N, C-alpha and C positions, 0 to 999 in steps of 0.2 A: 475718322476711323484709325488714323495713325496713333492716336492716343491709346486705343485698346491694343495696338500691336506692340506697345512698349513693354519690356520685361518688367520694369518697375510697376506698371499698372497691373499686369497679370499676377505678379507676386502678391501685390496688395489685395487684389480681388480674391485670389486663392486663400490668402491668410484670413481675410474677413469672412469668406464663405465657410471655411472649416470652423472658424470660431463661432459663427452664427449657428451652424449645425450643432456644435457642442453645447452652446448656451441654450439653444432651443430644447435639445435633449435633456440637459440638466434641469431646465425649468419645468418641462412636462413631468419628468421623473420626480422632481421635488414636490410638485403639486399633488401628484397621485400618491406619493409616499406619505406626504403630510396628511392627506385625506384618509388614507388607510390607517395611519397611526392614530389619528384623532378618533376615528370610528371604532378602532379596536380598544383604545383606552376608555371610550365612552361605554362600549359594550361591557368591558370588564368592570367599570364602575357600577353600571346598572345591575349586573349579576351579583356583585358584592352587596349592593343595597338590598336586593331581593333576599339573598342569603341571610343578611343581618336581621331583616324584618321577620323572616320565617324562623330563624333560630331564637329570636326574642319572644315570638308569639307562641310557638309550639309547646314549650314546657309549661307555660302559664295556662294555655288553653286546656291542657290535660288536667289541671287542678280545679277548674270551674266547669259548671254546666251552663253552657251558653244557650239559654232558653230563647225561644223566638221573641217573647215579649221584651226580655232584657236587650236583645239585639236591636229591636226597633227603638227602644229608649236610647241606646248608645248611638244609634245612627243619627237620631235627632240632636243629641249632644254634640257629636262631631260636626254636624252641619252648621251649628251656630258657633263652632270653634271655641268651645269652653271646656275646661277640665273638671267642671263641677258635675257630680252625678247624684245630687240630692233627690231628684225625682225617682231614682231607682228604689227609694225606701218603700214606695208603694207596690213595687213588684215583688209579690210574695214568693216567686220562685227563686229569687236571688237572695242569698244570705248575706249579712254584713261582711263576712269574711271574703266571699266571692266578689262582692262589690268592690272591696278594697283591692283585691288582686286585679280586677278589670280596670279600675281607675289607674292603678300604678302602671299597668301595661300600656294603656292608650296615652297616658300622660308622658311616659318616657318616649314613645314613638313620636308624639307631638313635639316634645322638646328637641329630640334628635333632628326632626325636620326643620325646626326653627334655627337651630345652631348650625346646620349643614350649609356650607357656602355654595353648594350646588343648587341648581333650580330643578331638583327632582320633583316629579309629580307622583305622589304615592296614593294609591287607592286600594282598600282592602274590602273584599266582599265575603259574605258567608257562602255556604254551599248552595243556598237558594238565590244567590245573586243580589241579596240585599246589602246595602252599603254599611259596613261597620266603621270605616275610617276613611277620611280624605284629608290630605295635607292642604294648607292654605293655598299653595300654588296651583292645586288641582280643584279648588272650590268651584270655579266656573266651568269646569270641564267634566264630561262624563266619559271615562275611559272604559272602553269595552273591546273585547276581541273574542271571536267565537272559538278559535282553535287554541285552547290553553292547555299545555301539557300537564301531566300528573307527575309530581315528585322530581321533575327536572325543569331547568330554566330554558325558555326559548326567547330569543331576541329578534324582533322584526321592526320594520319601518312601516308606520301607518299614519293616518291623517285624523286630525281632530274634526269636530263638527264645524269649526270656523275655517277649515281648510289648511291650517298650519300642520307641518310635518313633524312627527316626533319619532324618536327611537324608543321602543317599548320592550321591556323585559318582564316576563310573567311566568307564574307557576301556580299550581294548586296543590293543596294538601288535604288531609282528611277533615280539616277544620275551616280553612279559608282559601280564598283566591287572592293572590297578591299581584298587583300591577305597579311597576315602577317605570315611569317614562321620563324622557328628557327632550325638550324642544330642540330641533335641529337648526333653528335660525342662528343661534350663536356660532355653531360650527360652520355654517355657510358664510357667516360674516368673516370669520377667521380665514376661510379658504378664499373668499373674495379678496381679502387683504393680501394673501400670498400671491394670488393671480395678478393683482394690481402691481405689487412690487416687482414681480417677474416682468410684466409688460413694460414697466418703467426702466428697470435695470438693463434689460437686454438691448434696447436701442442705444442707451447711453454707453454701454460697454462696446457696442459695434462702432459707434462714432469714435470713441477713444481708440479702438483697434484700427480704424481706417487711418486716423492721424498717425498713430504709432507705427502701423505697418508701412505707410508711405515714407515716414521718416527713416525707418530701418532699411527699407528697400533703397531709398535714396543714398543712405550712408554706405550701404553695402556695394552699390553699383557706381558710386562716385569714382573709384579708381578705374572702372571700365570706361566711363565718360572721358576721363583724362587720357586714357590710352587711345580712345577713338579720335580725340582732337589731335593728339600727337601723330597718330598714323595718317590722319587726313592731310597733315602738312608735309608729309614725305612724298615727293614726286620723283620723276625721272631725273630732275635737275639737282636734287639734293639727297641722293641715296646714301650719302655718307652720314646722314643723321640716324639716330637710334631712338627707340622708345625709352623713356625714363625708367630705370630699373626699379622694381618693386622692393620695398624694404623687408617684407616678410616672405619667407619661402613657402608660399601657399599656392593655390591654383592659379591666382592672378600672376604671382611671381614667375611660376613656370611658363605660363602662357606668354608673358612679356619676353622672357628669355628666348623662347622658340620663335617669336616674331622677329626679334633682333637677329637671330641666326638666319632666318629666312631672308631678311633684308640684306644681310651681309652676302648671302649667296646670290641674290638678285643683283647686287652692286657689281659683284665679280663678273656675272654673266653679261650684264649690261655693258660693262667696260669692254669685254671681249667683242661684243657685237659692234659697239661704237668704233673700236679700233679696226675691226675688219672692214666696216663700211667706209671709214675714212681712208684706209689703205686702198680699198678697191676703187673708190671714187678718184683718189689721187692718181692711181695707176691708169685709170681710164681716160683721164683728161688729156694726157699727152698724145696717145694714139688717135683719139678722136679729133684733136686739133690738127694733127698731121694729115689725117684723111680728108678733113674739110678743106685744108689748103690745097691738097693735090687735086681734089675734084674741082675746086674753083679755078685752078690753073688749067685743067683739062677743058673746062667750059669756055675759058677765054681764048683758047687756041683756035676754035672755029674749024677744026679739021675733022670733026666727027659727023656721022650721019644723023639724021633727025631722030631716029629710034635710039641711037646711042646717047644723044643729048638729053632726050626725055628720061632715059634711065639714070643718067648722071644727075639730072635735076631732082629726081625722086630720091636718090641716095643722099644728095645734099640736104634735102628737106628732112629726111629721117635722122641724119647725123646732127642737124641743128636741134631736133627734138630730143635726141639722146643726150646731147651736150647739156640741154636745159635741165633734163632730169638729174644728171650727174651734179650739175651746179646746185640744184635745189637740195639734193642729198647732202652736199657739202655744207650748205647753209644750215640745215637742220641738225647735222652732226655737231657743227661748231656751237650752235645754240644750246644743244643738250649738254655739251661739255663746258659751257660757260665761256667759250673762247671767242664768241662773236662780239666784236667791239662796235659800239654805236658812236657816231660823231654827231653830237647835238649842236645844232645851229638854229638860228631864227629862220623859220620857214613861213613864207607867205602862202598859206594853204589855198586861198582862192586862185592865186596865179598858177600854182602847180596844177590844180584841177582843171582850169581852163586849157592849159597846155595839153594835159592828158586827154581831154575831150576832143581837142583838135586831132591828136594822133589817132585816137580810137575812131574818129569819123572817117579818116583815110582808110583805116583797116576795114571798116564796115561798108565802105562804098561799093566794093564788088558784090556784096550780098544784098545791096539795096536796103540797108538798115540805117535808120536815122539816129545819130547820137547828138544829143543837145544838152546844154546846161540850163538849169531852171533858176532857182534862187541861189545867188552866190554872195553871201555876206563876206565882208573883208575881215579875215581872221588870220592872225599870225600865232604860231606856237613854237616851242622848242622841240626839235626832233631831228632825226636823221633823214635828210631829204631823199637820199637814194633809196632807203628802205620804204619810206612813205610812198615814193613813186612806184616801187615794186608792188606794194599793197594795193593801191588803187588801180594800177594797170592790170593786175590779176583779176580784180572784180570786173573791170570794163571788158577785158578779153573774154571772160566767161559769159558776160551778158550778151556780147555780140555773137559769140560762138553758138549760144543756144537760143537765139532769137531768129525766127524765120524772116523771109523777105518781106519788106514793107513794114517791118516792126520798128519799135522805137526803144531807145535806151536813154534814160534821163538821169542826170547827175545834179544833186543839190547840196548846198552847204549853208547851214544856219547855226546861229548861236543859241544854245539853251543853257542859261546860267553860266557856269564855269566850264562848259563842254562845247566842243565843236562837233556837230552831228552831220555826218556825210552819208547821203543815201544814194545808192545806185539801183535804179528801178528799170526793169525791162518788161517787155510784153511777150516773153518767150514761152517755152513749153512748161516751165514750172518744175518744181521738185516734188516727188511723191512724199506724202506725209511720213511714211515709215522711214524714209531716207534722211529727213531733215535733221534729226538729232545726231547724225553721224557724218555729215558732209565735211566737217572740219577735221575729221580723223585722217591720219596719213594713209595714203594709198586707197582710200575708200572711193568706190565708184558707185554713183546712183544707178538704180535699176534700169533707167531708160538709156544709160550710156552704152548699153550693149547693142542698141539699134544701129544698123550699118550706116544709115543716112546721117547720123550725128557724128560730129568730130570727136576723136578720142583724146583722152588726157592722161596724165600720170597720176592724178589723185593727190598731188603735193601742193598745188597752187593755193588752195584755201587753207591748208594746214600752215603754210608759210605766212599767209595773210593774217591768220589768227595770232601766230607768234609775234609778228611785227606789231599788231595792235596792242597786245598784252605787254610787249616790251616797252611801249610808250604809255603804260598804265591806263590803257583804254580797253575797249571791248568791241566785239563784232557779233552780230546776230542776223538771222534771216527770217523772213516771212514769205511764204510761197503758197500758191494754189495751183495744182496741176492743171495745165492748159490755159492758165491766166497770166502767168508770169511770176517774177520773184522780186523782192526788195531786200538788198543787203544794206545794213545800217552799221556804220562805224562811229563810235563815240570816243573822242580823244580829249583829254584835259588841256585847256588852253594855257594854263600857267605851268 
């Protein structure tokens, strides 16, 4: 589904969709315009043919007397497709002069039909519907239509006896009925060709448009991808970096400039916050240390009542907790400012973890929680031992803190390729699913931490653990199920 959420994909789909709509509209319009144009041209051709035949016949028909016997003779002559009219010599009603005129008339119509490149079907009847003339192309057809107009031309679509469709123009005069038809099969073949071409061209055009649209969208949005990658690399630790300026003063150029101005303002605000936090933490360390020392002196004197001593113990505990928070803040502030220095030495990770397991077991004894080491491979790596100790001690402290009585905390160390994998598993209360993505954020408190029976924390321990792991080019992750326990896994490169 992410694919369809891409602007590049949506631009391409919109482009292709609009182009498909346009091509489909143009294709349909072209088809029907071509069809209408062809039919109009065909109708015009048929009307002109009828006019020509009528204009040729009418003046000659007035010069002769078309007797019924002569008409039958002419009908027979036309049927056998010959221009000879010798048999008319026996027709006493037709004079030689009339016979010559009739011969000339039909012969010229016949020659016109033969020389015409069109496939016109010409049929001429007399007033009694007897056939006077048929073109060769109409020899096997009998063209009839009941509603034939007088002295004007009507064009209709009709069917022949064999089921073929023709376009028919017709009219009648005082002397003859004229039919001129044209089969529509050639027209339909041309239209089928147009439809086939449209059906082939549109998919090809859409395929080309998909490729072209994707290329154009990719080319247009490539600067946005570059800005995204550059912005992703800017964190709280490197706010002095800026997005690469755009060469052209367009929308992207102005957006880049505004982003850089925003990062500049963030850098200034962040520096002020860091300075304030550092100053506040530094100023708090001295009075907190003095207060702890004075309370410890008061507790050692032994001259206070039990209630007073309990109050002093409580104050001392809270001062230790407050000092830990201040120290954690100082660590994070120095890490953000890049002033935290690591001393990299060879660390025997298995020995360090065994020592921490023993220390955690002593802390967990009052809660009746068992802390044990499981698999412990002998692994050494380069790292800051004090920071690694702080990392794993935070994880063990949290595991013991949130594991109920008679629970178990298990620590394991194993080698996976070029990484040392350390797991801290507990049978505690677990972490709600909605809290798991945020537990490494600073000052974040899981939803169950508000319960009064659970120990409180500052929300900085896991943030510091993540920072230490990442400072060693490693990672930390959690898997947890509420009510079943949690597993924190740290992966550190061995070399």
